[in-house]
C-alpha positions in Angstrom: 2.6 9.3 -29.1 4.1 5.7 -29.6 7.3 7.7 -31.2 7.2 9.8 -28.0 7.4 7.0 -25.8 10.2 5.2 -27.6 12.0 8.1 -27.4 11.7 9.0 -23.7 12.5 5.3 -23.1 15.8 5.5 -25.0 16.7 9.0 -23.4 16.1 7.1 -19.9 18.2 4.4 -20.9 21.0 6.9 -22.5 21.0 8.6 -19.1 21.1 5.4 -16.9 24.3 4.4 -19.3 25.8 7.7 -18.8 25.2 8.6 -15.1 25.3 4.9 -13.9 29.1 4.7 -13.7 29.4 8.0 -12.2 26.7 8.0 -9.7 28.2 4.4 -8.7 31.7 5.5 -8.4 30.5 8.6 -5.8 28.1 6.1 -4.0 29.6 3.7 -1.1 29.5 0.2 -2.2 26.3 -1.9 -1.3 26.6 -4.5 1.1 27.2 -8.0 0.1 24.1 -10.1 0.2 25.4 -12.1 3.2 25.9 -8.9 5.5 23.2 -7.9 7.5 21.4 -4.5 6.5 20.9 -2.4 9.7 17.2 -2.4 10.3 15.6 0.9 10.3 13.4 0.1 13.4 15.1 0.8 16.7 14.3 1.4 19.9 15.7 4.9 21.0 14.3 7.0 24.2 11.3 8.6 22.9 11.4 12.3 23.0 8.2 14.2 24.2 9.0 17.3 22.9 10.1 15.9 19.4 6.8 13.8 19.1 4.6 16.6 19.9 6.2 18.5 17.3 5.8 15.9 14.9 2.0 15.1 15.7 1.5 18.9 15.1 3.3 18.6 11.9 1.5 15.6 10.8 -1.8 17.3 11.1 -0.5 20.4 9.3 0.5 18.3 6.4 -2.9 16.5 6.4 -4.8 20.2 6.3 -2.7 20.6 3.4 -5.1 18.4 1.2 -8.2 20.2 1.7 -6.2 23.4 1.1 -4.9 21.9 -2.2 -8.6 20.9 -2.8 -10.1 24.6 -2.4 -6.8 26.1 -4.3 -7.5 23.9 -7.3 -11.1 23.9 -6.9 -11.2 27.8 -7.1 -9.4 27.8 -10.3 -11.5 25.2 -12.0 -14.9 26.1 -13.7 -18.0 26.0 -11.6 -19.3 22.9 -13.4 -16.3 21.1 -12.1 -15.2 22.5 -8.8 -16.8 19.7 -6.6 -15.1 17.1 -9.1 -11.7 18.9 -8.8 -11.9 19.0 -5.2 -12.6 15.5 -4.8 -9.7 14.1 -6.8 -7.6 15.7 -4.2 -9.5 14.4 -1.3 -10.0 11.0 -2.5 -6.2 10.4 -2.2 -6.7 10.6 1.6 -8.6 7.5 1.3 -6.6 5.5 -1.4 -3.1 6.2 -0.4 -3.9 6.5 3.3 -4.8 2.9 3.2 -1.8 1.6 0.8 0.6 3.6 2.5 0.0 1.6 6.0 -0.6 -1.8 4.1 2.7 -1.8 1.7 3.8 1.7 0.8 5.6 2.4 4.1 7.5 -0.7 3.7 8.6 -0.2 0.5 9.5 3.4 0.9 11.4 3.1 4.3 12.1 -0.7 4.7 15.5 -2.4 4.7 17.3 -1.1 1.5 17.6 -3.7 -1.5 20.8 -2.3 -3.1 19.6 1.5 -2.4 16.8 1.2 -4.9 13.6 -0.2 -3.0 12.9 -1.0 0.5 11.3 -4.0 2.3 10.6 -5.0 5.7 7.7 -7.5 6.7 7.4 -6.0 10.0 6.5 -2.5 8.5 3.6 -4.4 6.3 0.5 -2.9 8.3 2.7 -2.2 11.0 2.2 -5.6 12.1 5.9 -6.1 13.5 6.4 -2.8 15.4 4.8 -1.4 18.5 4.3 2.1 19.8 7.7 2.6 21.5 9.7 1.5 18.6 11.3 4.3 16.7 12.6 5.0 13.2 16.0 5.0 12.7 18.3 7.4 14.8 15.2 9.5 15.5 13.4 10.0 18.9 10.0 9.6 17.8 7.7 6.6 17.7 7.6 4.9 14.3 3.9 5.2 14.3 4.3 9.1 14.3 7.0 8.7 11.5 5.0 6.5 9.2 1.7 8.9 9.6 3.9 12.1 8.9 5.6 10.4 5.7 2.3 9.0 4.7 0.8 12.6 4.5 3.7 13.3 1.8 2.6 10.2 0.0 -1.0 11.1 0.0 -0.6 15.0 -1.5 1.9 13.9 -4.0 -0.4 12.4 -6.4 -3.1 14.9 -5.5 -0.8 17.6 -7.1 -0.8 15.7 -10.5 -4.6 16.1 -10.7 -4.2 19.7 -11.2 -2.5 18.9 -14.7 -5.3 16.7 -15.7 -8.2 18.4 -14.1 -11.8 18.8 -15.9 -11.4 16.2 -18.3 -10.3 12.7 -16.9 -13.0 9.9 -15.5 -12.9 9.5 -11.6 -12.4 5.7 -11.7 -9.3 5.7 -13.9 -8.0 8.4 -11.8 -8.6 6.4 -8.8 -6.5 3.6 -10.0 -3.7 5.8 -11.3 -3.2 7.2 -7.8 -3.0 4.0 -6.3 -0.7 2.5 -8.8 1.7 5.8 -8.9 1.9 6.1 -5.0 3.3 2.2 -5.0 5.5 2.3 -8.2 6.8 5.9 -8.6 6.3 7.5 -5.2 7.6 4.9 -2.8 11.0 4.0 -4.9 11.7 7.9 -5.1 11.2 8.1 -1.3 13.6 5.2 -0.7 16.0 6.6 -3.2 16.3 9.9 -1.3 15.2 9.5 2.4 15.7 5.9 3.3 17.8 5.6 6.3 19.7 2.9 8.3 19.5 2.3 11.9 22.4 4.9 12.3 21.0 7.5 10.3 23.0 7.0 7.6 21.5 7.4 4.0 20.5 4.1 2.4 19.1 4.9 -1.0 21.1 5.5 -3.8 20.7 9.1 -4.4 21.1 10.0 -0.7 24.3 8.0 -0.6 25.2 9.9 -3.8 25.3 13.2 -1.6 22.2 14.7 -3.0 20.1 16.2 -0.5 16.3 17.1 -0.4 15.3 18.3 3.0 11.4 18.1 2.2 10.4 16.8 -1.2 11.8 18.9 -3.8 12.7 15.9 -5.8 10.3 13.3 -4.3 7.1 15.4 -4.3 7.4 18.5 -6.7 9.4 17.2 -9.7 8.0 13.8 -9.3 4.1 15.2 -9.4 4.9 18.2 -12.0 6.7 16.0 -14.4 4.3 13.1 -14.1 1.4 15.6 -14.8 3.2 16.9 -18.3 3.6 13.1 -19.2 0.0 12.5 -18.8 -1.2 15.7 -20.5 1.0 15.0 -23.6 -0.4 11.3 -23.9 -4.0 12.5 -23.3 -6.3 14.8 -25.3 -7.0 18.5 -24.3 -10.2 19.9 -22.7 -12.7 20.4 -25.1 -12.6 23.8 -26.5 -9.1 24.4 -25.3 -7.4 26.8 -26.1 -10.0 28.6 -28.2 -12.6 29.2 -25.4 -11.8 31.0 -22.3 -11.9 29.0 -19.3 -12.2 31.1 -16.2 -11.8 30.3 -12.5 -15.0 30.3 -10.6 -13.9 31.6 -7.5 -10.8 33.4 -6.3 -12.1 33.4 -3.0 -11.7 29.5 -2.6 -8.4 29.7 -4.3 -7.0 32.2 -2.0 -8.3 30.5 1.4 -6.7 27.3 -0.2 -3.3 29.0 -0.7 -3.4 30.2 2.7 -4.1 26.9 4.1 -1.3 25.4 2.0 1.0 28.1 3.5 -0.1 27.4 7.0 0.4 23.5 6.5 3.6 24.0 4.6 5.4 24.7 8.1 4.5 21.2 9.1 5.8 20.1 5.6 9.0 21.7 5.8 9.4 22.5 9.5 8.5 18.6 10.6 11.1 17.4 8.2 13.9 17.3 10.5 11.9 14.9 12.4 12.3 16.7 15.7 11.6 20.0 17.5 15.1 21.4 17.5 16.9 24.3 15.8 16.6 22.5 12.4 13.0 22.9 12.7 13.2 26.5 13.4 15.6 27.4 10.5 13.3 25.3 8.1 10.3 27.1 9.2 12.0 30.6 8.9 13.3 29.7 5.4 9.7 28.5 4.3 8.0 31.8 5.5 10.5 34.0 4.1 10.5 32.4 0.7 6.7 32.3 0.2 6.5 35.9 1.1 9.3 37.0 -1.5 7.9 34.8 -4.1 4.3 36.1 -3.9 5.2 39.6 -3.6 7.7 39.4 -6.5 5.0 37.6 -8.6 2.7 40.3 -7.9 4.9 43.0 -9.1 6.2 41.3 -12.2 2.3 40.8 -13.0 1.5 44.4 -12.2 4.2 45.7 -14.1 3.4 43.4 -17.2 -0.3 43.1 -17.2 -1.2 46.3 -15.4 -3.0 44.9 -12.5 -2.0 42.6 -9.5 -4.3 39.7 -9.5 -5.4 37.2 -6.5 -4.6 34.2 -8.7 -1.2 35.7 -9.4 -0.3 36.1 -5.6 -1.7 32.9 -4.8 0.3 31.3 -7.5 3.4 33.1 -6.6 3.3 32.1 -2.8 2.9 28.5 -3.9 5.9 28.5 -6.3 7.7 29.9 -3.4 6.6 27.1 -1.2 7.5 24.8 -3.7 11.0 26.1 -4.6 12.0 26.1 -0.8 10.8 22.7 0.2 14.2 21.1 -0.9 16.3 23.9 0.6 14.4 24.8 3.9 16.6 23.0 6.2 19.8 23.9 4.6 19.6 27.9 3.4 19.8 30.9 5.4 16.8 33.7 5.0 18.7 35.5 2.5 19.0 32.4 0.4 15.3 31.7 0.6 14.7 35.3 -0.6 17.0 34.5 -3.7 15.1 31.5 -4.2 11.8 33.2 -3.9 12.9 35.7 -6.6 14.2 33.2 -8.9 11.2 30.6 -8.9 8.6 33.6 -9.2 10.7 35.0 -12.3 11.3 31.9 -14.0 7.8 30.0 -13.4 5.9 33.4 -14.5 7.6 33.4 -17.6 7.2 29.4 -18.1 3.7 29.9 -17.6 3.5 32.6 -20.5 4.7 30.1 -22.8 1.7 27.6 -22.1 -0.5 29.3 -24.8 2.1 29.4 -27.2 3.3 25.6 -26.8 -0.7 24.8 -26.6 0.0 21.9 -24.0 -3.2 21.7 -21.7 -1.8 22.0 -18.1 -5.4 22.8 -16.8 -4.1 24.2 -13.4 -0.5 24.7 -14.0 0.6 21.6 -12.0 3.9 21.4 -14.0 4.5 24.9 -14.5 4.6 25.5 -10.8 5.6 22.1 -9.2 7.5 20.6 -11.8 9.4 23.7 -13.0 9.7 25.2 -9.4 10.8 21.9 -8.2 13.5 21.8 -10.5 14.6 25.4 -9.7 14.6 24.7 -5.7 16.4 21.5 -6.2 19.2 23.0 -8.2 19.5 26.1 -6.1 19.6 24.1 -3.0 23.1 23.0 -3.9 24.0 26.5 -4.9 22.9 28.2 -1.6 23.2 25.4 1.0 25.3 26.1 4.1 27.0 23.5 5.9 27.6 25.9 8.8 24.0 26.3 9.3 23.3 22.7 8.8 25.9 21.8 11.4 24.5 24.6 13.9 21.1 23.4 13.8 22.0 19.7 14.4 24.3 20.5 17.3 27.1 18.7 15.8 30.4 20.5 14.5 31.6 17.5 12.8 28.2 16.3 11.3 28.3 16.6 7.5 25.3 15.4 5.2 26.5 13.9 1.7 28.6 16.4 -0.1 27.4 19.5 2.1 30.4 21.8 2.4 31.8 25.2 2.5 34.6 25.1 0.1 34.3 25.5 -3.4 34.9 21.9 -4.6 32.5 20.6 -2.2 29.8 23.0 -3.1 30.4 21.9 -6.8 30.1 18.7 -5.9 26.9 19.3 -4.1 25.3 21.0 -7.2 26.5 18.2 -9.7 24.7 15.9 -7.3 21.6 17.8 -7.4 21.3 18.1 -11.3 22.0 14.2 -11.1 19.2 13.7 -8.5 16.7 16.1 -10.2 17.3 14.4 -13.6 17.1 11.0 -12.2 13.9 11.7 -10.7 12.2 13.4 -13.5 13.2 10.6 -15.8 12.0 7.9 -13.6 8.8 9.9 -12.9 8.0 11.0 -16.6 8.6 7.4 -18.2 6.9 5.6 -15.2 3.7 7.9 -15.8 3.8 7.3 -19.4 3.4 3.6 -18.9 0.8 3.8 -16.2 -1.3 6.3 -18.2 -1.0 4.6 -21.4 -2.2 1.0 -19.7 -5.0 2.6 -17.7 -6.4 4.4 -21.0 -6.1 1.3 -23.2 -7.9 -1.1 -20.2 -10.5 1.5 -19.2 -10.3 4.8 -20.8 -8.9 7.9 -19.0 -10.7 10.8 -20.5 -14.4 11.7 -20.2 -16.9 11.6 -23.1 -17.7 14.9 -24.7 -21.4 15.1 -23.3 -20.2 14.4 -19.5 -17.3 16.7 -19.9 -19.5 19.5 -21.3 -22.1 18.7 -18.4 -19.3 19.0 -15.8 -17.8 16.5 -13.4 -20.1 17.6 -10.5 -23.0 16.4 -11.9 -21.9 13.9 -14.8 -19.4 12.2 -12.2 -20.9 12.4 -9.0 -24.2 13.7 -9.7 -24.1 16.9 -7.2 -23.8 20.6 -7.6 -20.9 22.4 -5.6 -23.1 24.9 -4.3 -26.9 25.5 -3.9 -27.7 28.9 -5.3 -31.5 28.7 -4.3 -34.8 27.0 -5.7 -34.0 26.1 -9.2 -36.0 23.3 -11.5 -34.8 19.9 -12.0 -34.3 20.8 -16.1 -31.9 23.2 -14.9 -29.8 21.1 -12.1 -29.8 18.4 -14.8 -28.1 20.5 -17.4 -25.5 21.5 -14.4 -26.2 25.4 -14.7 -28.0 26.3 -11.4 -29.4 29.6 -11.9 -27.5 32.0 -9.6 -29.5 34.9 -7.4 -29.1 38.1 -8.7 -28.5 41.4 -6.9 -32.0 43.1 -5.9 -31.1 46.5 -7.1 -28.2 46.2 -9.6 -25.5 49.2 -9.4 -26.0 52.0 -11.4 -22.8 51.9 -13.5 -22.5 51.6 -17.0 -25.4 50.7 -19.5 -27.4 48.3 -17.4 -30.9 46.9 -19.0 -32.7 43.8 -18.7 -34.4 41.7 -21.5 -37.7 39.8 -21.2 -38.4 36.7 -23.4 -41.8 35.9 -23.5 -43.6 32.9 -25.2 -42.0 29.7 -23.9 -41.7 28.4 -20.3 -38.6 29.1 -18.0 -37.4 25.5 -18.2 -37.3 25.7 -21.9 -35.4 28.8 -22.2 -33.1 27.5 -19.6 -32.6 24.4 -21.7 -31.8 26.4 -25.2 -29.5 28.8 -23.1 -27.5 26.2 -21.6 -27.3 24.3 -24.5 -26.1 27.3 -26.6 -23.3 28.0 -23.9 -21.7 24.7 -24.1 -18.3 24.9 -25.9 -18.9 21.6 -28.0 -21.9 22.7 -30.2 -19.9 24.3 -32.7 -19.0 28.0 -34.0 -21.3 30.2 -32.4 -24.1 32.4 -34.4 -24.1 35.8 -35.3 -27.0 36.5 -32.9 -25.2 34.8 -29.9 -22.1 36.4 -30.3 -24.3 39.8 -30.1 -25.7 38.6 -27.1 -23.1 36.7 -24.9 -20.4 39.2 -24.2 -22.8 41.5 -22.3 -24.9 39.0 -20.2 -24.5 39.2 -16.6 -27.1 37.0 -14.8 -30.2 35.1 -16.0 -33.2 34.8 -13.9 -36.3 33.2 -15.1 -37.0 34.6 -18.3 -35.2 37.9 -17.6 -31.6 38.4 -19.1 -29.8 41.2 -17.2 -26.8 42.7 -19.4 -24.2 45.4 -18.2 -23.5 47.0 -21.7 -24.4 46.9 -25.5 -27.0 48.5 -27.6 -30.2 47.4 -25.8 -32.3 47.2 -29.3 -29.8 45.4 -31.2 -29.5 43.1 -28.0 -33.2 42.5 -27.6 -33.7 41.7 -31.3 -30.9 39.2 -31.4 -32.0 37.4 -28.4 -35.4 37.1 -29.6 -34.2 35.7 -32.9 -31.9 33.4 -31.4 -34.8 32.0 -29.3 -37.1 31.8 -31.9 -34.9 29.8 -34.1 -34.4 27.1 -31.5 -38.1 27.0 -30.5 -39.9 26.7 -33.8 -43.6 26.9 -33.2 -43.6 29.2 -30.6 -44.4 33.1 -30.6 -41.2 34.3 -28.9 -41.1 38.0 -28.1 -38.1 39.7 -26.5 -38.6 43.3 -25.1 -36.6 45.8 -23.1 -38.2 45.9 -19.5 -39.0 49.4 -18.2 -37.1 50.5 -15.2 
């Protein structure tokens, strides 16, 4: 791993040495130290329509955080549902405070040579009042701060999907705080910082790279950071030998729907106004998400034989990710092209994960990292200057290298490649350093027992759902007993085996221990029983197939071995 870090640092230095001169040649010269840098805090006339739309957009982006929590929580295993959701929700508190205190000043304050911002008036918003505006916009600076703060909150929450089910909550909180200040804020400044006249102040913006709503700043940075962390930390116990199934596709689909809904504010609000630009961004967002979800479903249907809810949800999120940097710059047919491309690329990228054996728990890198790169590059390929100028209402307005001629389009594509590479390199190296330091000081991953018990109980002391009256023993093992159907449907060879000779608590304790992935290779008796179990209620084990006599005999031998001194008897319950 030390070799990996050294090679990565070397690669970043090589990139800086090679790309630096060309970037500097393209970017406008930085102002001399004696020159006054235009303050982004201005006092324009506030537009009520723009402000109203940005208030709504802020709320929509905030709503994406619980949507992400549901999306990730449904994909995680049941014992980790609540813990996984908490990793997303906690960012609302951690980054929500840090952003107002210092993050906003670092990201959008007066530029320091294009690399970081600083403005003491923006610290805690202490030097601004409600009628101050940001740069050339017509919205209050408070609204701009809150809107951009939602982006800062959800970005580190995305990273948790790569690390789900195996990390401690305390080190994760420290990582979120440091990552948001040391990695997100500089990246946001590079791409989105403006001076008082609305001109790009960050070095990537001045280079000519465009990122309408966060392809590089949010998705590339979060996805690549997730990859850096999982390469440095260990895999989940039992991965990839043991199947780790999602606990609730209902929650995942619901979360995906909330994300789709909130993304209209994520992209539609990034024009910082309620005009035609917001309308074109919203349209592109809808078209790309619908296309990507449909294409992913069709690919999976053809490849695996069945279209799954998880596949559709993953596809639509990939489409939303890819359209994010392009949403204000591409026409609807361009959004269709992006949706098709990202579905194909991300689908087959995820197929490589078992072969490469890296443990991206909830596919944060596969969807956000790869999807973000696809979207950022295709923004340069498909961007329409005519659309942008029509949306902005100024025929003379050109953003960066955005143009219609072949030469200008090539310059834009090149700028997009440089910006994507710079954001990825910075986020990857910075995350490696942060994760390594936190791991050495605190320890990032759970111990095997806590990971086996699950985040819900071991970390938070709670269960995500109360399935009914259960014993304390069952709760302590993080395996609450589900309610079974009163009359199981008469499908297949269904039967029930009753185990007598021991208490229900003792039986549940043994069965819970046997189901843990860190107890060594399963016995022959366990393998003869486990594949056919549907529900367990008290001392009754219900099965949906298998040979009843063989299953009953194996189950009896299994408990007899683990409960010495008990007179265990297992028999098939008569209907």
